[in-house]
C-alpha positions in Angstrom: 17.1 -12.8 -6.8 19.3 -14.2 -9.6 16.6 -14.5 -12.3 15.3 -11.0 -12.3 13.6 -9.9 -15.6 15.4 -6.5 -15.3 18.8 -8.3 -15.5 18.1 -8.7 -19.2 18.7 -5.0 -19.4 21.3 -4.4 -16.7 23.6 -7.4 -16.4 26.8 -7.7 -18.5 29.5 -5.5 -19.7 28.5 -4.9 -23.3 27.5 -1.6 -24.8 23.7 -2.1 -24.4 24.0 -2.9 -20.7 26.2 0.1 -20.2 23.6 2.3 -21.8 20.8 0.9 -19.7 22.7 1.4 -16.5 24.3 4.7 -17.2 21.2 6.6 -18.2 19.3 5.3 -15.1 22.2 5.8 -12.6 21.5 9.5 -11.7 23.0 9.1 -8.3 22.0 5.5 -7.7 24.8 3.2 -6.4 26.0 0.4 -8.7 24.2 -2.1 -6.4 20.9 -0.8 -7.6 21.3 -2.8 -10.8 22.6 -6.0 -9.4 20.0 -8.3 -7.9 17.6 -5.7 -6.6 14.0 -5.9 -8.0 13.0 -2.9 -10.1 9.4 -2.1 -9.0 7.3 0.2 -11.1 4.7 2.4 -9.5 2.0 2.8 -12.1 0.6 6.1 -10.9 -2.7 7.6 -12.3 -2.2 10.9 -10.4 -3.2 13.9 -12.5 -4.5 17.4 -11.8 -7.2 16.6 -14.4 -8.2 13.5 -12.5 -9.1 15.3 -9.3 -10.0 12.1 -7.4 -6.5 10.8 -8.0 -4.5 14.0 -7.5 -3.2 12.9 -4.1 -1.7 9.7 -5.4 1.8 11.2 -5.7 1.8 11.4 -1.9 0.7 7.8 -1.7 3.4 6.9 -4.2 6.1 8.2 -1.9 5.0 5.8 0.9 5.0 3.0 -1.6 8.6 4.0 -2.6 9.7 3.9 1.0 8.3 0.4 1.4 10.0 -0.8 -1.8 13.3 0.6 -0.8 13.1 -0.7 2.7 12.5 -4.2 1.3 15.5 -4.1 -0.9 13.9 -3.0 -4.2 14.3 0.0 -6.4 11.1 2.1 -6.8 10.4 3.6 -10.2 7.4 5.9 -10.6 5.7 5.5 -14.0 3.0 8.0 -14.8 0.3 6.3 -16.8 -2.8 7.4 -18.7 -5.3 8.8 -16.2 -9.0 9.2 -16.8 -10.9 11.7 -14.8 -14.5 10.6 -14.8 -16.0 14.0 -14.2 -13.8 15.8 -16.8 -13.2 13.9 -20.0 -15.6 14.0 -22.9 -17.5 12.2 -24.4 -16.9 9.6 -21.7 -14.0 8.1 -19.8 -15.1 4.6 -20.8 -13.9 5.4 -24.4 -10.3 5.4 -23.1 -10.4 2.6 -20.5 -9.0 0.1 -23.1 -6.4 2.6 -24.3 -5.2 3.2 -20.8 -5.0 -0.5 -20.2 -3.1 -1.0 -23.5 -0.7 1.8 -22.9 0.1 0.7 -19.3 0.6 -2.9 -20.5 3.0 -1.9 -23.2 5.0 0.4 -20.9 5.4 -2.3 -18.3 6.5 -4.8 -20.9 8.9 -2.4 -22.7 10.7 -1.3 -19.5 13.2 -3.1 -17.2 10.7 -3.7 -14.4 10.2 -6.9 -12.3 6.9 -6.0 -10.6 4.4 -3.2 -10.3 2.3 -1.4 -7.7 -0.9 -0.1 -9.3 -2.2 3.2 -7.9 -5.8 4.0 -8.9 -9.0 5.4 -7.6 -11.3 7.2 -10.0 -13.7 4.9 -11.8 -11.7 3.7 -14.8 -8.3 3.7 -13.3 -8.3 0.5 -11.2 -10.1 -1.4 -14.0 -7.6 -0.3 -16.7 -4.6 -1.1 -14.4 -6.0 -4.5 -13.6 -6.5 -5.2 -17.3 -3.0 -4.2 -18.1 -1.4 -6.2 -15.2 -3.4 -9.3 -16.3 -2.2 -9.0 -19.9 1.5 -8.4 -19.1 1.4 -10.8 -16.2 4.1 -9.3 -14.0 3.8 -9.5 -10.2 1.2 -6.7 -9.4 -0.7 -5.4 -6.5 -3.3 -2.6 -6.2 -3.4 0.4 -3.8 -6.8 2.1 -4.0 -6.6 5.9 -3.5 -9.6 5.9 -1.1 -12.8 7.9 -0.8 -13.1 11.5 0.3 -14.5 12.6 3.7 -18.2 13.5 3.9 -19.3 17.0 3.1 -22.4 18.6 4.5 -25.0 21.1 3.3 -27.8 22.5 5.4 -26.8 20.1 8.1 -27.1 17.0 6.0 -24.4 14.7 4.7 -23.8 15.0 0.9 -23.2 11.9 -1.2 -21.0 12.6 -4.2 -22.9 12.1 -7.4 -26.0 10.7 -5.8 -26.9 14.0 -4.3 -26.0 15.8 -7.5 -28.7 13.8 -9.3 -31.1 14.2 -6.4 -30.7 18.0 -5.9 -30.7 18.8 -9.6 -34.0 17.0 -10.0 -35.4 19.0 -7.0 -34.4 22.2 -8.9 -36.2 21.0 -12.0 -39.2 20.1 -9.8 -39.3 23.5 -8.3 -38.7 22.3 -4.7 -35.1 23.7 -4.4 -33.9 27.1 -5.7 -31.1 27.4 -8.2 -29.3 29.6 -5.7 -29.4 26.9 -3.0 -28.3 24.3 -5.5 -25.2 26.4 -6.4 -24.4 26.9 -2.7 -24.2 23.1 -2.3 -21.4 22.9 -4.9 -18.7 24.0 -2.6 -19.8 21.6 0.1 -19.9 18.5 -2.0 -16.2 17.8 -2.2 -14.7 18.1 1.3 -11.3 16.5 0.9 -9.0 14.6 -1.4 -10.2 11.2 -2.6 -12.8 9.7 -4.9 -16.6 9.7 -4.5 -17.8 8.8 -1.0 -20.9 7.0 -2.2 -20.9 3.3 -3.2 -20.3 4.5 -6.8 -17.9 2.9 -9.2 -14.7 4.1 -7.6 -15.6 2.7 -4.2 -17.1 -0.4 -5.7 -14.0 -1.2 -7.8 -11.7 -0.6 -4.9 -13.6 -3.1 -2.7 -14.2 -5.5 -5.6 -10.4 -5.5 -6.3 -9.9 -6.5 -2.7 -12.5 -9.3 -2.9 -10.8 -10.4 -6.2 -7.5 -10.8 -4.2 -5.4 -8.0 -5.7 -5.4 -5.6 -2.7 -3.9 -6.3 0.7 -7.0 -7.4 2.7 -8.4 -4.6 4.9 -7.0 -1.7 2.8 -9.8 -0.9 0.4 -12.2 1.7 1.6 -9.6 3.5 3.8 -10.4 7.2 3.3 -7.9 9.2 1.2 -7.0 11.6 4.1 -6.6 8.7 6.6 -2.9 8.2 7.6 -3.5 4.5 7.6 -3.7 4.7 3.8 0.0 5.8 3.8 0.9 3.0 6.2 -0.8 0.4 4.0 0.9 1.9 0.9 4.3 1.5 2.6 3.4 -2.1 3.4 2.3 -2.7 -0.2 5.7 -1.5 -1.4 7.3 -4.1 0.8 4.9 -6.8 -0.5 5.7 -5.9 -4.1 9.4 -7.0 -3.5 8.2 -10.2 -2.0 5.9 -10.9 -4.9 8.8 -10.7 -7.3 10.9 -13.1 -5.1 8.0 -15.6 -5.1 7.0 -15.0 -8.7 3.4 -14.4 -7.7 1.9 -13.1 -10.9 -1.9 -12.6 -11.7 -2.0 -15.9 -13.6 -0.5 -17.8 -10.7 -3.4 -17.2 -8.2 -6.4 -15.6 -9.9 -9.0 -18.1 -11.0 -12.8 -18.3 -11.2 -13.1 -18.6 -7.5 -11.6 -15.1 -7.1 -14.3 -13.8 -9.5 -16.9 -15.7 -7.6 -15.9 -13.8 -4.4 -15.9 -10.5 -6.3 -19.5 -11.1 -7.5 -20.6 -12.0 -3.9 -19.0 -8.8 -2.6 -20.5 -6.7 -5.3 -24.0 -7.7 -4.3 -23.4 -7.5 -0.5 -22.2 -3.9 -0.8 -24.8 -2.8 -3.3 -22.1 -2.0 -5.7 -22.1 -0.2 -9.1 -23.4 -1.9 -12.2 -20.2 -0.7 -13.9 -18.3 -3.5 -12.1 -19.9 -6.0 -14.4 -18.2 -4.7 -17.6 -14.9 -4.2 -15.7 -14.8 -7.6 -14.2 -15.7 -9.2 -17.5 -12.9 -7.3 -19.2 -10.3 -8.4 -16.5 -11.5 -12.0 -16.8 -11.1 -11.8 -20.6 -7.5 -10.7 -20.2 -6.8 -13.7 -17.9 -8.6 -16.2 -20.0 -11.0 -17.0 -17.2 -14.6 -18.0 -18.2 -16.8 -15.4 -16.6 -20.1 -14.4 -18.2 -22.9 -11.9 -17.3 -25.0 -14.9 -16.2 -22.5 -15.6 -13.5 -23.4 -12.3 -11.9 -27.0 -13.4 -11.7 -26.3 -17.0 -10.7 -23.8 -16.1 -8.0 -25.0 -12.7 -6.8 -28.7 -12.4 -7.3 -29.6 -14.0 -4.0 -26.9 -12.4 -1.9 -28.3 -10.1 0.7 -27.6 -6.3 0.7 -25.7 -5.6 3.9 -24.2 -2.1 3.4 -26.5 0.9 4.0 -24.7 3.3 1.7 -25.9 5.7 -1.0 -27.3 5.2 -3.6 -28.9 2.0 -2.3 -29.0 3.3 1.3 -28.3 6.1 3.7 -24.6 6.4 4.7 -21.3 7.1 3.1 -17.8 5.5 2.7 -16.2 7.0 5.9 -19.2 5.6 7.8 -18.4 2.1 6.3 -14.9 2.4 7.6 -15.8 3.3 11.2 -18.6 0.7 11.2 -16.1 -2.2 10.7 -15.0 -1.9 7.1 -15.2 -4.2 4.2 -13.9 -7.3 6.0 -16.8 -7.0 8.4 -19.2 -7.2 5.4 -17.4 -10.2 4.0 -17.5 -12.0 7.3 -21.3 -11.9 7.2 -21.3 -13.7 3.9 -18.3 -15.9 4.5 -20.4 -19.1 3.8 -21.0 -17.7 0.3 -17.3 -17.1 -0.5 -14.9 -19.5 -2.2 -12.7 -20.6 0.7 -9.8 -21.6 -1.7 -9.5 -18.3 -3.5 -6.1 -16.7 -2.7 -5.2 -13.1 -2.2 -2.0 -11.2 -3.3 -0.5 -12.2 0.1 -0.6 -15.9 -0.7 -3.4 -16.6 1.8 -7.1 -17.2 1.2 -9.4 -14.2 1.5 -11.4 -16.0 4.2 -8.4 -16.2 6.4 -8.7 -12.5 7.0 -12.2 -12.5 8.3 -12.0 -14.0 11.8 -11.3 -10.8 13.7 -13.7 -8.6 11.6 -16.5 -7.1 13.6 -19.6 -4.8 12.9 -19.4 -1.8 15.2 -22.5 0.0 13.8 -25.3 -2.2 12.6 -27.1 0.7 11.0 -24.3 1.0 8.5 -23.4 -2.7 8.1 -26.4 -4.8 8.8 -26.0 -8.3 10.2 -26.8 -11.2 7.9 -30.0 -11.9 9.9 -31.5 -8.5 9.2 -30.3 -7.4 5.7 -31.5 -4.3 4.0 -32.6 -6.5 1.1 -32.6 -10.3 1.2 -31.6 -10.6 -2.4 -29.8 -7.6 -3.9 -27.4 -8.7 -6.6 -27.4 -7.7 -10.3 -30.2 -9.2 -12.3 -29.6 -10.2 -15.9 -32.5 -9.8 -18.3 -33.1 -11.3 -21.6 -35.9 -11.2 -24.2 -36.9 -9.8 -27.5 -35.5 -6.4 -26.6 -32.2 -7.7 -25.2 -31.3 -11.0 -26.8 -27.7 -10.7 -25.7 -28.7 -9.6 -22.2 -29.2 -6.4 -20.2 -28.8 -5.7 -16.5 -30.6 -3.9 -13.7 -29.7 -3.2 -10.1 -32.8 -4.0 -8.0 -31.2 -2.5 -4.9 -31.3 1.0 -6.5 -34.7 0.5 -8.2 -38.3 1.1 -7.1 -40.0 -2.1 -6.0 -43.3 -1.2 -7.7 -41.6 -0.9 -11.1 -39.7 -4.2 -11.1 -42.7 -5.6 -13.0 -44.1 -3.1 -15.4 -45.8 -2.8 -18.8 -45.8 0.6 -20.6 -45.7 2.3 -23.9 -42.2 3.4 -25.2 -41.2 7.0 -25.5 -38.1 6.8 -27.7 -35.2 9.2 -27.9 -32.8 8.6 -30.9 -29.7 10.2 -29.3 -28.7 12.0 -26.2 -29.1 15.3 -28.1 -32.7 14.3 -29.0 -33.4 13.5 -25.4 -32.1 16.9 -24.1 -34.0 18.7 -26.8 -37.4 17.1 -26.0 -37.5 15.8 -22.5 -39.0 19.0 -21.0 -41.3 19.8 -23.9 -44.7 20.3 -22.3 -46.3 18.7 -25.3 -44.2 15.5 -25.0 -46.7 12.6 -24.7 -45.4 10.9 -21.6 -46.7 9.9 -18.2 -45.5 8.0 -15.2 -46.4 4.6 -16.8 -44.4 5.3 -20.0 -41.1 3.5 -20.6 -38.3 5.9 -21.6 -36.0 4.5 -24.2 -32.6 6.0 -25.1 -30.5 4.5 -27.8 -27.2 5.2 -29.6 -25.3 5.1 -26.3 -23.6 1.7 -26.5 -19.8 1.1 -27.0 -20.0 1.7 -30.8 -22.8 4.1 -30.9 -21.7 7.0 -28.7 -18.8 5.9 -28.8 -17.7 4.6 -25.4 -20.9 3.6 -23.6 -21.4 6.8 -21.5 -23.2 7.1 -18.1 -26.4 8.6 -19.5 -28.9 5.8 -18.9 -30.3 7.3 -15.7 -32.2 9.8 -17.8 -33.7 12.8 -15.9 -37.4 12.6 -15.7 -39.7 15.1 -17.6 -40.1 18.3 -15.6 -43.9 18.1 -15.9 -43.8 14.7 -14.2 -41.4 15.9 -11.5 -43.7 18.7 -10.7 -46.5 16.1 -10.1 -44.3 14.3 -7.6 -43.0 11.5 -9.9 -39.5 10.4 -8.9 -38.9 7.2 -10.8 -39.9 5.6 -14.1 -38.7 2.6 -16.1 -35.8 3.7 -18.3 -34.0 1.5 -20.9 -30.7 2.2 -22.6 -27.7 0.6 -24.3 -25.4 2.8 -22.2 -24.3 2.8 -18.6 -25.1 4.8 -15.5 -23.0 6.2 -12.8 -22.5 3.9 -9.8 -23.8 6.8 -7.8 -27.1 6.9 -9.6 -30.4 5.2 -8.8 -33.7 4.4 -10.3 -35.4 1.6 -12.2 -32.9 1.7 -15.1 -32.2 -1.2 -17.5 -28.6 -0.9 -18.7 -26.1 -2.4 -21.1 -28.8 -3.6 -23.5 -27.1 -6.0 -25.9 -26.7 -5.9 -28.9 -26.7 -2.1 -28.8 -28.6 -0.2 -31.4 -25.4 0.6 -33.4 -24.7 -3.1 -33.5 -28.0 -3.9 -35.2 -29.8 -4.7 -31.9 -33.6 -4.5 -31.7 -33.3 -1.4 -29.5 -32.7 0.4 -32.7 -36.1 -0.7 -34.0 -38.3 0.4 -31.2 -40.9 3.0 -32.0 -42.7 5.4 -29.7 -46.0 3.8 -28.7 -44.7 0.2 -28.7 -45.5 -1.8 -25.6 -42.5 -2.9 -23.5 -42.7 -5.4 -20.6 -40.2 -5.5 -17.8 -40.3 -8.5 -15.4 -37.2 -8.5 -13.2 -38.3 -11.6 -11.2 -38.9 -13.4 -14.5 -35.6 -12.0 -15.9 -37.4 -10.7 -19.0 -37.3 -7.6 -21.1 -39.6 -7.8 -24.1 -40.7 -5.6 -27.0 -44.3 -6.6 -27.8 -44.0 -6.4 -31.5 -44.7 -9.4 -33.7 -41.4 -11.0 -35.0 -42.4 -10.5 -38.6 -43.2 -6.8 -38.1 -39.9 -6.3 -36.3 -38.0 -8.1 -39.0 -39.4 -5.7 -41.6 -38.4 -2.6 -39.6 -35.2 -0.6 -40.3 -33.6 2.0 -38.0 -34.9 5.5 -38.8 -32.7 8.2 -40.2 -32.4 10.0 -36.9 -31.2 6.9 -35.2 -28.6 6.1 -37.8 -27.3 9.7 -37.9 -26.9 9.6 -34.1 -24.3 6.8 -34.3 -20.6 7.7 -34.0 -18.7 7.7 -37.2 -15.2 8.9 -36.4 -12.7 9.4 -39.3 -9.4 8.6 -37.6 -7.5 8.1 -34.4 -8.4 6.2 -31.3 -12.1 6.6 -31.8 -11.9 5.0 -35.3 -9.9 2.1 -33.9 -12.3 1.8 -30.9 -15.5 1.7 -33.0 -14.0 -0.8 -35.4 -12.9 -3.2 -32.7 -14.9 -2.7 -29.5 -16.9 -5.7 -28.3 -20.3 -5.6 -26.7 -21.1 -5.0 -23.0 -22.0 -8.6 -22.3 -18.3 -9.5 -22.8 -16.8 -6.4 -21.1 -16.5 -3.9 -24.0 -12.8 -4.6 -24.5 -11.3 -4.4 -27.9 -11.3 -7.7 -29.7 -7.5 -7.7 -30.3 -6.7 -6.9 -26.6 -8.5 -9.9 -25.1 -6.0 -12.3 -23.5 -2.3 -12.0 -22.5 1.0 -11.4 -24.2 3.1 -11.9 -21.2 6.2 -9.9 -20.3 8.8 -11.2 -22.7 10.5 -8.7 -25.1 12.9 -10.4 -27.5 14.8 -7.6 -29.2 17.3 -5.0 -27.9 16.8 -1.2 -28.5 20.3 -0.4 -29.7 
């Protein structure tokens, strides 16, 4: 490998080459710097990202594979975002994590990179970074945890938190029993075991072609994850030899396959903003309308929470992700390549369904058409999305009066007020939760229902928000309303009592207020005061430059690629 990028640092006998080699030698032989690919392992392991804390063990297997194939492994800790821990929302730092990783890969003497992610924002940020620096890159997903049980029943991470907490508020589960379930929820290392965002992004990354086919979905404690990590390390060296970079094989066909997969697995709505952001880094024309056009009629085949019954280790034993893709093979782009250099469809011949309750055959889908629906109308001129697979069928066409909350604080203060004028036909509206408004577009759109309605047996209502919701969540929730209220969208003008019409089949979301009246309205003081207004730091930069959800909520100056070239020396 005579044209290695790292040779720009290490080759020669001048002072700068001496410095680069000497400080890295640390017991390495001189041959480590002559013709051997330097492979970074971008590792999001962190004790504060509990779903990724095991990735240091995974990294060791990657290192072994790299070294066996003749490369030099170099572990590179990168910004890690723990979805359950960071405030106000992990999404606020997805773009920062992507930018920092991109810059560190570009700045250092590396020829390729293995991307270790798991928790929701880690795989998206790593893919965004790799797409912008455009070095040979391959993903190893950290894998889901094993299923925990409580009172003899399987617990789904996230999904059952929402369900059980609502049962407490409804009075059908005691606070004591709810607390007892806490120690049962997280059984092992790994990320959420539902089809939440972490599982979704791992599988979607494989459908996109950036993971060795058959790896995504392997549970974190499964020794086959370490075996696959070793093989990925070997592959990373091959990628450098063949100069297989993201820009050389990823195209719109890869995103087509990712969208088909997203629908078939009943995946998280968060995949929409992440895939749009990755496409923006690659310069590939993907829009929210593609998610509807390509995915809306794709059948739901995976019976996993929150859209179904089972959990991720059930998916693995039932045949795994490739068995799902085999059922929708005719809907996939047969030319789209994977990181191995072969088309994705080439890996489907031997896939089989071993449990049709978990992975349903194409002939008997859970839902015949389950993809993301994109809504437009007077309330969402730039678009909004809904996940019909997680919604209540009787609410997919609904007309009701708005009950408006001007901020998340306003919502928490009033939702359980017994005097709140709200019933099961109302439409709950929460604003100030978009990229600019919160800031960071948090997972608050699946608003808890009023206690007085829960006590009556109500378990779902139409909810509308400019924020996101967890991939583990469920309900008839309209998300990512664009423009958001803080970007002068009509959501900021809705008043309690206004009529709102939702028509998912017709792809409409309308505020029934005459155009002239709406044009005369201005956001009220409480709405404006609820918008983020940071003085300094990343939040200030973010609010000033973040784009809207319909284009992926990236920063405007981060869209596109800068490549891997660095022109100036450091000494």
